[in-house]
BAVO-898068 format. One record per residue: residue in three letters; x, y, z of N, C-alpha, C, O in turn. Coordinates in steps of 0.05 Angstrom, whole numbers, plus 32768, in hexadecimal, padded with zeros to 4 digits. Example, Ala and Ser with C-alpha at 12.3 -4.5 7.8 and 13.67 -1.06 7.14 Angstrom:
<recs>
ALA81087F8E809C80F67FA6809C81087FBE809C811D7FBE80A9SER81017FD3808E81117FEB808F81028001809D810C801780A1
</recs>
This chain:
<recs>
MET8A6D85648C718A88855C8C688A9385718C558AAB85778C57GLN8A82857B8C438A8C858F8C308A9585A88C3E8AAA85B38C37SER8A8585B18C528A8C85CA8C608AA685C68C708AB685D98C72ARG8AAA85AE8C7B8AC285A98C8A8ADB85AA8C788AF085B38C7FPHE8AD7859F8C608AED859F8C4D8AF585BC8C468B0D85C28C45HIS8AE185CD8C408AE785E88C398AF385F78C508B0686078C4CLEU8AEA85F28C688AF585FF8C808B1385F88C838B2486098C89ALA8B1985DE8C7F8B3485D58C828B4685E28C6C8B5C85EA8C71ALA8B3B85E38C548B4A85F08C3E8B50860D8C438B6686168C3EGLN8B3C861B8C4E8B4086378C558B56863A8C6A8B67864C8C68ARG8B5586298C7E8B69862A8C938B8586258C888B9886328C90ILE8B8786128C768BA1860C8C6A8BAB86248C598BC2862B8C5ASER8B9886308C4A8B9F86488C3A8BAA865F8C4B8BBE866B8C44VAL8B9C86648C618BA586798C738BC086738C7F8BD186858C81ALA8BC4865A8C878BDE86528C928BF586558C7E8C0A865E8C85ILE8BEF864E8C658C0386518C508C0B866E8C4C8C2286768C4BCYS8BF6867F8C4C8BFB869C8C488C0B86A88C5F8C1D86B88C5BILE8C05869F8C778C1386A98C8F8C3086A08C8D8C4286B08C93CYS8C3586878C858C51867E8C828C60868D8C6D8C7786948C71VAL8C5286928C578C5F86A28C418C6686BD8C4B8C7C86C78C46VAL8C5486CA8C5A8C5986E58C638C7086E58C778C8186F78C77ILE8C7186D18C888C8786CF8C9C8CA286CE8C8D8CB686DA8C95GLN8CA286BE8C778CBB86BC8C678CC186D78C5A8CD886DF8C59LEU8CAC86E58C518CB086FE8C438CBB87138C578CCB87248C4FILE8CB187128C708CBA87268C848CD887248C888CE587398C8DALA8CE3870C8C858D0087098C888D0F87118C708D2887138C71SER8D0287178C5A8D0F871F8C418D1A873B8C448D0E874C8C52PRO8D3087418C368D3B875C8C378D2787708C2C8D1A876B8C18GLY8D2687888C388D15879D8C2E8CF9879D8C398CEB87B18C35VAL8CF187888C478CD687888C528CD787948C6E8CE7878C8C7EHIS8CC487A68C738CC487B48C8D8CB387A58CA18C9D879D8C9BSER8CBD87A28CB98CAE87978CCF8C9F87AD8CDC8CA887C48CDCGLN8C8887A78CE98C7987BB8CF78C8887C58D108C8187D98D1BASP8C9D87B68D188CAE87BF8D2E8CC787CD8D258CDA87CF8D34ARG8CC787D78D0C8CDE87E38D008CE887FB8D108D0087FE8D15GLY8CD6880C8D188CDD88258D258CD288268D428CC388148D4APRO8CD9883B8D508CD0883E8D6C8CB288448D6D8CA788518D5BVAL8CA5883A8D818C88883F8D858C8688568D998C8E88538DB0HIS8C7B886D8D908C7A88848DA18C6188838DB38C4D88778DACPRO8C6288908DCA8C4B88918DDC8C33889E8DCD8C3788AE8DBCGLU8C1B88958DD58C03889F8DC78C0088BD8DCA8BF488CA8DB8ASN8C0A88C98DDF8C0688E58DE48C1D88F78DD88C1C890F8DDBSER8C3188EA8DCB8C4688FA8DBE8C3C89058DA48C2988FB8D98SER8C49891B8D9B8C3F89288D838C5689348D738C6D89358D7CILE8C50893C8D5A8C6489498D498C5689608D3B8C3E895E8D33LYS8C6489768D388C58898E8D2B8C5789898D0D8C68897C8D02LEU8C4389958D018C3E89918CE48C5789988CD48C5F898A8CC1GLY8C6489AF8CDA8C7B89B78CCB8C9189A28CCB8C9E899D8CB6GLN8C9689968CE28CAA89818CE48CA289688CD48CB2895B8CC7PHE8C8889618CD78C7E894A8CC88C81894E8CAA8C8A893B8C9CILE8C7A89658CA08C7E896B8C838C9B89688C7B8CA1895D8C66SER8CAD89728C8C8CC989708C868CD289528C858CE3894B8C74GLU8CC789428C968CCF89258C968CC389178C7D8CD089058C72VAL8CAC891F8C758CA189138C5D8CB1891B8C458CB6890B8C33ARG8CBA89348C448CCB893E8C2E8CE5892D8C2D8CEF89278C18GLY8CF089278C458D0889178C468D0388FB8C3B8D1488F08C2CGLU8CEC88EF8C418CE688D58C378CE188D68C198CE988C48C0ATHR8CD588EC8C0F8CD088EF8BF38CEB88F08BE48CEE88E58BCELYS8CFE88FE8BEF8D1989008BE38D2588E58BDF8D3188DF8BCBTHR8D2288D48BF48D2D88B98BF28D1F88A98BDC8D2B889A8BCDLEU8D0488AC8BDA8CF4889E8BC78CF988A68BAA8CF088998B97GLU8D0788BD8BA68D0D88C58B8B8D1E88B18B7D8D1E88AF8B64ASN8D2D88A08B8B8D3E888C8B7F8D2F88728B7A8D3B885F8B6FSER8D1688708B828D0788578B7E8CFE88538B618CFB88668B53SER8CFB883A8B5A8CF288348B3F8CD6883E8B398CD188488B23GLY8CC4883C8B4D8CA988458B488CA788638B438C99886C8B31MET8CB788738B528CB788908B4E8CC388978B338CB988A88B25ARG8CD8888A8B2C8CE688908B128CD588878AFA8CD388968AE7VAL8CC988708AFC8CB788678AE68C9F887A8AE48C9788808ACDGLY8C9488828AFA8C7E88948AFA8C8588AF8AED8C7588BA8ADDPHE8C9D88B98AF28CA688D28AE78CAA88CF8AC88CA288E08AB9ARG8CB688B98AC08CBA88B48AA38C9F88B38A958C9C88BD8A7FSER8C8C88A58AA18C7288A38A958C6488BE8A928C5788C48A7EPHE8C6788CE8AA78C5C88E98AA78C6888FA8A918C5A89078A82LEU8C8388F98A8F8C9089088A7A8C8788FF8A5E8C8289108A4DSER8C8688E58A5B8C7E88DA8A408C6188E28A398C5C88E98A23ALA8C4F88E18A4D8C3388E88A488C3089058A3F8C1E890B8A2FHIS8C4189168A498C3F89328A428C55893C8A2F8C5789548A29GLN8C6489298A258C7A892F8A128C8C89448A1C8C9189598A0FLEU8C96893F8A348CA889528A418CC489468A448CC7892E8A45SER8CD889578A468CF3894E8A4C8CF6894D8A6B8CE8895A8A79ALA8D09893D8A748D0E893A8A918D1689548A9E8D1189588AB6GLU8D2289668A8F8D2B897F8A9A8D1589948A9C8D1889A98AA9SER8CFE898F8A908CE989A38A8F8CD789A48AA88CC889B78AACVAL8CD8898F8AB98CC8898D8AD18CDA89858AE88CEB89738AE5ASN8CD689918AFF8CE5898B8B168CDE896F8B218CC7896B8B2ATYR8CF1895D8B218CEC89428B2A8CE489408B478CD389318B4FSER8CF189508B588CEB89508B748CCE89598B798CC0894E8B8BASP8CC5896D8B698CA989758B6C8C96895E8B648C8289598B71PHE8C9D89508B4E8C8C893A8B468C8B89258B5C8C76891A8B62ALA8CA2891F8B698CA2890B8B7E8C9089128B958C8389018BA1VAL8C90892C8B9C8C7F89358BB28C6189328BAB8C5289278BBAVAL8C59893B8B938C3D893A8B8C8C34891D8B888C1D89168B8EARG8C45890C8B7F8C3E88EF8B7C8C3B88E18B978C2988D28B9BLEU8C4F88E68BA98C4E88D98BC38C3588E18BD28C2888D08BDEPHE8C3088FB8BD48C1889048BE38BFE88FA8BD68BEA88F58BE4PHE8BFE88F78BBC8BE688EB8BAE8BE188CF8BB98BCB88C98BC1GLU8BF588BE8BB98BF288A38BC18BEC88A18BDF8BDF888E8BE8ALA8BF588B48BEE8BF188B48C0B8BD588BD8C138BC888B08C23THR8BCB88D38C068BB288E08C0F8B9A88D88BFF8B8488E18C07ARG8B9D88C98BEA8B8588C18BDB8B7488AE8BEB8B7D88A28BFFASP8B5B88AB8BE38B4988988BF08B55887C8BEF8B5B88728BD9ALA8B5988708C068B6588558C098B8288558C018B8D88408BFAGLY8B8F886C8C018BAC886D8BFD8BBA88638C168BAD885A8C29PHE8BD588648C168BE388578C2C8BE388668C468BF0885E8C59TRP8BD5887D8C478BD0888A8C618BB488838C6C8BAB888E8C80ASN8BA788708C5E8B8E88658C678B7788798C6B8B6888778C7ELEU8B75888D8C598B5E889F8C598B4788908C4B8B4C88808C39HIS8B2F88968C548B1888878C498B03889B8C408AFC88AE8C4ETRP8AF988978C278AE588A98C1C8AC988A28C268AC2888B8C28SER8ABA88B78C2C8A9E88B48C328A9188CF8C2F8A9F88E48C31ILE8A7788D08C2B8A6988E98C298A6888F68C458A5E88EA8C58THR8A72890E8C478A73891C8C618A6689378C608A5E89428C75ASN8A6289438C488A55895D8C458A6489738C558A5889848C61GLN8A7F89708C558A9089848C628A9B89988C4D8A9A89938C35PRO8AA489B08C568AB089C38C448AC889B88C358AD489A58C3FPRO8AD089C48C1E8AE789BA8C0F8B0289C38C1B8B1189D28C0FASN8B0789BA8C338B2189BE8C408B2789A58C508B1689938C53SER8B3F89A48C5C8B47898B8C6A8B46898E8C888B51897D8C96ASP8B3889A28C928B3789A78CAF8B2E898F8CBF8B3A89878CD3ARG8B1889828CB58B0D896C8CC48B1F89538CC38B1F89448CD6ILE8B2F89508CAE8B42893A8CAD8B57893D8CC38B5D892A8CD2TRP8B6189558CC68B76895A8CDA8B6A89568CF68B78894C8D08LYS8B51895E8CFA8B44895A8D148B42893C8D1A8B4689338D31GLN8B3B892C8D068B39890F8D0A8B5489038D108B5788F28D21TRP8B69890C8D018B8489028D058B8E89078D218B9E88F78D2CGLN8B86891D8D2D8B8F89238D488B88890D8D5D8B95890A8D71SER8B7388FE8D578B6A88EA8D6A8B7488CE8D648B6D88BB8D72VAL8B8488CB8D4E8B8E88B08D478BA888AB8D568BBD88B48D4FLYS8BA6889B8D6B8BBC88958D7C8BC9887A8D758BE088758D7BLYS8BB988688D698BC3884D8D628BBB88478D458BA888388D41PRO8BC988528D328BC1884E8D158BC688308D0E8BD788238D18SER8BB588278CFB8BB6880C8CF28BB2880B8CD48BA3881C8CC9VAL8BBE87F88CC68BBB87F68CA98B9F87EB8CA28B9787EC8C8BVAL8B9087E08CB58B7687D48CAF8B5F87E68CB68B4887DE8CB4THR8B6487FE8CC08B4F88118CC68B56882C8CBA8B6E88328CB5SER8B42883D8CB58B4788578CAA8B53886A8CBF8B4C88688CD7THR8B63887D8CB68B6D88928CC88B5A88AA8CC98B5A88B88CDDALA8B4B88AE8CB38B3788C48CB28B2488BE8C9B8B2B88B18C88THR8B0B88C98C9E8AF788C68C898AF288E28C7E8AEF88F58C8DALA8AF188E48C638AED88FE8C568AE288FA8C3B8AE388E58C2EGLU8AD589108C318ACA89108C168ADF89198C028AF589218C0ACYS8AD989178BE88AEC891D8BD38AF889398BD48B10893C8BCFASP8AE7894D8BDB8AF289688BDC8B05896C8BF48B18897B8BF2GLU8AFF895E8C0A8B11895F8C218B2C89528C1B8B41895C8C22LEU8B2B893A8C0E8B43892C8C078B54893D8BF48B6D893E8BF6SER8B47894A8BE18B56895A8BCD8B6289738BDA8B78897B8BD4ALA8B53897E8BED8B5E89958BFC8B76898D8C0D8B8A899B8C0FLEU8B7489768C1A8B8A896B8C2A8BA389688C198BB989708C20TYR8B9F895C8C028BB589578BEF8BC289728BE78BDB89758BE9ALA8BB289858BDF8BBC899F8BD68BCA89AD8BEC8BDF89B98BE8PHE8BBF89AC8C048BCB89B98C1B8BE789AE8C218BFA89BD8C25LEU8BE989938C228C0289868C298C18898B8C148C2F89908C1AVAL8C10898A8BFA8C23898F8BE58C2E89AB8BE68C4689B08BE3GLU8C1C89BE8BEB8C2489DA8BEE8C3789DE8C058C4B89EC8C03ARG8C3089D18C1C8C4289D48C348C5C89C68C2F8C7089CE8C3BALA8C5D89B38C1D8C7789A58C178C8789B58C028C9D89AD8BFBGLY8C7C89CB8BF88C8C89DD8BE78C8689DC8BCA8C9489E98BBAVAL8C7289CD8BC28C6B89CB8BA58C5389DC8BA08C3E89DA8BAELYS8C5589EE8B8C8C3F8A008B868C2E89F68B6F8C3589E48B61GLY8C168A038B6D8C0589FE8B568BF089E98B598BE589E08B45VAL8BEA89E08B718BD689CB8B758BBC89D88B7F8BBC89E78B92GLY8BA689D28B718B8C89DD8B798B7689C98B758B7C89B18B6FLEU8B5E89D18B788B4789BF8B778B3989C28B5C8B3889D78B50PHE8B2E89AC8B528B2089AA8B388B07899A8B3C8B0689858B48TRP8AF189A58B308AD789988B318AD0898C8B168AC5899A8B05PRO8AD689738B118ACF89668AF88AB189628AF58AA7895E8ADFALA8AA389638B0B8A8689618B0B8A7C89718B238A8B89788B35ALA8A6389788B228A58898A8B378A5A897D8B538A5B898B8B67ASN8A5A89628B548A5B89558B6E8A7589468B738A7589328B82HIS8A8A894F8B668AA389408B698ABB89548B688ABA89678B59THR8AD0894E8B778AE8895F8B788B01894D8B778B0389388B84VAL8B1489568B688B2F894B8B688B4389628B6A8B3B89798B6AALA8B5C895B8B6B8B71896F8B6B8B7E89718B4F8B7D895E8B3FVAL8B8A89888B498B99898B8B308BB389998B378BB489AD8B45TRP8BC9898E8B2C8BE3899A8B2E8BE989A98B148BEB899D8AFFVAL8BEC89C38B168BF289D48AFE8C1189D68AFB8C1E89E28B0CVAL8C1B89CB8AE58C3889CA8AE18C4089DE8ACB8C3389E08AB7HIS8C5589EC8AD18C6089FF8ABD8C7C89F58AB48C9089FC8AC0PRO8C7C89E48A9F8C9689DA8A968CA889F18A8C8C9F8A068A85THR8CC289EC8A8D8CD58A008A848CD18A068A668CD78A1C8A5DTHR8CC789F38A578CC089F78A3B8CA589EB8A368C9E89D68A41GLY8C9589F88A258C7B89ED8A1E8C6589F98A2E8C6A8A098A40PRO8C4D89F18A288C3589FC8A358C3189F28A518C3D89DF8A5AVAL8C1F8A008A608C1889F88A7B8C0989DE8A7A8BFA89D98A68ILE8C0E89CD8A8E8C0189B28A908BF089B18AA98BF889BB8ABEARG8BD889A68AA78BC889A18ABE8BC689838AC38BBC89748AB2VAL8BCF897A8ADA8BD1895E8AE18BBB89578AF58BBA89628B0BVAL8BA989458AED8B93893D8AFF8B9D892B8B158BAB89178B0FVAL8B9789318B2D8B9F89218B448B8589178B528B7A89248B63PRO8B7C88FF8B4A8B6288F58B548B6488E98B708B6D88D28B73THR8B5C88F88B848B5F88EF8BA08B4A88DA8BA88B4B88D18BBESER8B3888D38B968B2688BD8B9A8B2288B08B7E8B2A88BB8B6AGLN8B1588998B7E8B11888A8B658AF5888E8B5A8AEC887F8B48ILE8AE788A28B648ACC88A88B5A8ACC88AF8B3D8ADC88C08B34PHE8ABB88A18B2D8AB988A48B108AD288998B018AD5889D8AE9LEU8AE3888C8B0F8AFC88828B038AFE88638B058AF088578B15GLY8B1088588AF58B14883B8AF68B3088348B008B3F88468B08GLU8B37881A8B008B5088118B0B8B68881B8AFC8B7E881C8B07THR8B6588238AE38B7C882D8AD38B7F884C8AD68B9088578AC9ASP8B6E88588AE68B7088758AEA8B7E887B8B048B7488748B19PHE8B9588898B028BA288918B1B8BAE88AD8B168BA288BD8B08PHE8BC588B28B218BD288CC8B1E8BD488D48B018BDD88C58AF0ASP8BCB88ED8AFA8BCC88F88ADF8BB888EA8ACC8BBD88E88AB4THR8BA188E08AD88B8D88D48AC78B8388E88AB28B8189008AB7ARG8B7B88DD8A9B8B6F88EE8A868B5188EB8A858B4488F68A73LYS8B4688DE8A998B2988DA8A998B1A88F58A9D8B0488F98A93PHE8B2789078AAD8B1C89228AB18B2C89368AA18B4589358AA1ASP8B1F89498A948B2D895F8A868B2F89778A988B1C89858A9BPRO8B47897D8AA48B4989938AB78B4789AE8AA98B4489C28AB7TRP8B4889AF8A8F8B4589C98A818B2889D28A7F8B2289E88A75ARG8B1589C08A878AF989C88A878AF489DE8A9B8AE189EE8A99GLN8B0589DF8AAF8B0389F48AC48B158A0B8ABC8B2D8A078AB8LYS8B0A8A238ABA8B1A8A398AAF8B338A3E8AC08B488A428AB4THR8B318A3E8ADA8B488A448AEB8B4B8A308B018B378A278B0DILE8B638A278B058B6A8A168B1C8B778A288B318B8E8A308B2ETYR8B698A2F8B468B748A408B5A8B858A308B6E8B7C8A1C8B79GLU8B9D8A398B718BAF8A2B8B838BA48A2B8BA08B9A8A408BAATYR8BA58A148BAC8B9A8A118BC88BAF8A1C8BDB8BC38A0F8BE0THR8BAA8A338BE68BBD8A408BF88BB28A438C158BBF8A4F8C26ARG8B9A8A398C1A8B8E8A3A8C348B9F8A2A8C488BA78A148C42ARG8BA58A368C5F8BB38A278C748B9F8A198C868B958A248C99ASP8B9A8A008C7F8B8689F18C8D8B8D89ED8CAA8B7C89EE8CBCVAL8BA789E88CAF8BB189E78CCB8BCC89F58CCA8BDA89F58CB6PRO8BD58A018CE18BEF8A0E8CE18C0689FB8CE38C0289E38CE9ASP8C1E8A058CDF8C3689F48CE08C3B89E98CFC8C4989D58CFEASN8C3089F68D108C3489EC8D2B8C1E89D98D348C1C89D18D4CPHE8C0C89D28D218BF889BE8D278C0589A48D308C19899C8D24GLU8BFB89978D448C07897F8D4F8BF989658D468BE189628D4BLEU8C0889548D3A8BFE893A8D308C0889258D438C1F89258D4BPRO8BF789118D4A8C0188FC8D5C8C1A88EE8D508C1A88E78D38LYS8C2F88EB8D5F8C4888DF8D558C4488C28D4B8C5088BB8D37PRO8C3488B18D588C2F88978D4D8C2388988D318C2988878D20LEU8C1288AC8D2C8C0588AE8D128C1A88B88CFD8C1B88AE8CE7SER8C2988CC8D048C3D88D68CF18C5288C18CEB8C5B88BF8CD4ASP8C5988B18CFF8C6C889B8CFA8C6088868CE78C6D887C8CD5PHE8C4688818CEB8C37886F8CD98C3888798CBD8C3D886A8CAAPHE8C3288938CB98C31889F8C9F8C4D889D8C918C4E88968C79LEU8C6288A38CA08C7D88A28C948C8488858C8D8C9188808C79GLU8C7D88728C9E8C8388568C998C74884C8C808C7F883D8C70GLN8C5B88558C7D8C4B884D8C668C5888598C4C8C59884B8C38ALA8C6188718C4E8C6E887D8C368C87886E8C2F8C8C886A8C17GLU8C9788668C438CAF88578C3E8CA9883B8C328CB788328C20LYS8C94882F8C3B8C8C88148C328C8288148C158C8888028C05TYR8C7288288C0E8C6388278BF58C69883D8BE18C62883A8BC9GLY8C7688538BE98C7A88698BD78C8B88648BBF8C8A88738BACGLY8C9C884F8BC08CAD88498BAA8CA288358B968CB0882F8B82ALA8C8A882B8B9A8C7E88188B888C7388268B6F8C70883E8B6FTHR8C6D88168B5B8C6388228B428C4588288B448C37881F8B56ASP8C3B88388B318C1F88408B318C0C88288B318BF888288B40VAL8C1388148B218C0187FD8B1E8BFE87EE8B398BE887E88B41THR8C1587E98B468C1487DB8B5F8C0787EB8B758BF787E08B85LEU8C0C88058B768BFF88168B8A8BE188178B858BD188198B99GLN8BD988168B6C8BBC88168B678BAF87FC8B708B9987FB8B7BGLN8BBD87E58B6C8BB387CC8B758BB187CB8B938B9D87C18B9ELEU8BC587D58BA18BC487D68BBE8BAE87E98BC88BA287E48BDDARG8BAA87FE8BB98B9588118BC18B7988038BC18B6988088BD3TYR8B7487F38BAC8B5A87E58BAB8B5887D08BC18B4287CB8BCCLEU8B6E87C28BC78B6E87AE8BDD8B6987BC8BF88B5987B38C08ARG8B7787D38BFB8B7387E28C148B5787EC8C178B4B87EB8C2DGLU8B4B87F68C018B3087FF8C028B1D87E98C0A8B0A87ED8C1AGLY8B2187D18BFF8B1087BA8C068B1087B48C238AFC87AD8C2FVAL8B2887B68C308B2A87B28C4D8B1C87C88C5C8B0D87C28C6FLEU8B2087E18C548B1487F78C638AF687F68C608AE887FE8C73LEU8AEB87ED8C4A8ACE87EB8C468AC287D28C538AAA87D08C55GLY8AD387BF8C5B8ACA87A68C668AC287928C518AB6877D8C58ASN8AC987978C388AC387848C228AD8876E8C218AD287588C17TRP8AEF87738C2C8B05875F8C2D8B0D875C8C4A8B0D87708C59THR8B1587448C528B2387418C6B8B4087488C678B4A87458C50PRO8B4F87508C7C8B6C87548C788B7A873B8C6D8B8C873E8C5CGLY8B7187238C758B7D870B8C6A8B7887088C4C8B8A87008C3DASP8B60870E8C438B59870E8C278B6C87208C178B7787198C03ALA8B6F87398C218B80874D8C148B9D87448C138BAB87478BFFALA8BA687388C298BC2872E8C2A8BC687188C158BDB87188C07ARG8BB487058C138BB786F08C008BB786FA8BE38BC686F18BD3ASP8BA6870E8BDE8BA587198BC38BBF87288BBD8BC987268BA7ALA8BCA87368BD08BE387448BCC8BFA87308BC68C0B87358BB5LEU8BFA871A8BD48C0E87068BCF8C0B86F98BB48C1F86F38BA7ARG8BF286F58BAB8BEE86EB8B908BF886FF8B7B8C0586F78B67LYS8BF387188B7F8BFD872C8B6C8C1C872D8B6C8C2887318B58ARG8C2787298B848C4487298B868C5087118B768C6487148B68ARG8C4486FA8B788C4E86E38B6A8C4D86E78B4C8C5F86DD8B3ELYS8C3986F58B428C3686F98B268C4D870A8B1A8C5587078B03ILE8C58871C8B2B8C6D872E8B218C8987288B2D8C9C87378B29GLU8C8A87118B3B8CA3870C8B4A8CBC870B8B398CD187148B41ALA8CB987018B208CD086FE8B0F8CD887188B008CEF871C8AF9THR8CC4872A8AFD8CC987418AEC8CC3875C8AFA8CCB87718AF0GLY8CB5875C8B108CAD87758B1D8CC487848B2A8CD787778B33PRO8CC1879E8B2C8CD687AE8B3A8CD787A68B588CC3879E8B63PRO8CEF87A78B648CF2879F8B808CDE87AE8B928CD487A38BA5GLU8CDA87C88B8D8CC887D88B9E8CAB87CE8B9D8C9D87D08BB1ASP8CA387C38B868C8887B88B848C86879E8B948C72879A8BA3LEU8C9A878D8B928C9A87748BA18C9A877A8BBF8C8B876D8BCEVAL8CAA878D8BC88CAB87948BE48C9187A08BEE8C88879A8C04ALA8C8587B18BDD8C6C87BE8BE58C5687A88BE98C4787AA8BFCLEU8C5587958BD78C4087808BD98C46876E8BF18C3387668BFFGLN8C6087698BF78C67875A8C0F8C5F87688C288C52875D8C3AASN8C6687818C298C5F87918C418C4187938C468C3887918C5DPHE8C3287968C308C1587988C338C0A877E8C3E8BFA877E8C50ALA8C1387678C348C0A874D8C3E8C11874A8C5B8C0087418C6BGLN8C2987518C628C32874F8C7E8C2087608C908C1787578CA5ASP8C1C87798C888C0C878B8C988BEF87828C9B8BE487848CB1MET8BE487788C868BC8876F8C878BC587588C9B8BB187578CA9LEU8BD887468C9C8BD7872F8CAE8BDE87378CCB8BD5872A8CDESER8BEE874C8CCE8BF687538CE98BE487688CF68BE2876B8D0EGLY8BD687778CE48BC5878D8CEE8BD587A78CF18BCA87BD8CF0ASN8BEF87A58CF58C0287BB8CF68BF787D28D078BF787E98CFEVAL8BEE87CC8D1F8BE587E18D318BFD87EA8D418C0A87DA8D4FARG8C0488038D408C1B880E8D4E8C1688108D6C8C2788188D7B
</recs>
């Protein structure tokens, strides 16, 4: 009798969540998985064009509350004026951080691979992703590969000064070297995984001291050429994910990152992650930025739908 009661309660809970998500899908600003055209599996896009499209999306996201709040926090942390750092550059490095980090919204997954510190193997894996899904990884890579991917993409998007940093002999992150118009040079830690870090550590974390390394060499290696072809369904997925989540605040993106990681690791079911996202949304419903509310809504919707293109 006890087990039947719990089973019934679970079914009711799932039904409630599904109803809530259906209501949320109808809300303004929430993206449906049928929002854009579904391209044939064998269609492709050249890297140069893809980077250009991401830059366009980044420009749009410059007006979002999450991007603006993140920039203000960055300026305050380093005691800088808004005119001393290029805001568009900041938007690029922040967006690619949230996209390419372990369990970021491009669904990269960290694991020990013992591969060289470049992103070649990630691009090779991406070439075979014809039906991307929010509940499975798009590629598996180690911390140095993720950091190299991040540095490569940022450089191709036109922002200079990103290189690799080894805070420990067995760990790699990225660092963005900033030259403000006034004041000393700044080194910004970009942790592409959460190794040695906690939930409050994200972009520009102070947990690692980047000045321990004498020189940060800018990553200029061309891991793949501009005419490299990426599957169009995957590039569409990446752009859609950037649109859905790139405007949210650091705190909400970090929460979603941990939920996404739980699903990728198999520690959470997609339904569990959706319910938790909805709980987080309810907590900030009265005071949270619209972009955070929409991001949490979209995440819950995607987890329940599977969002397979």
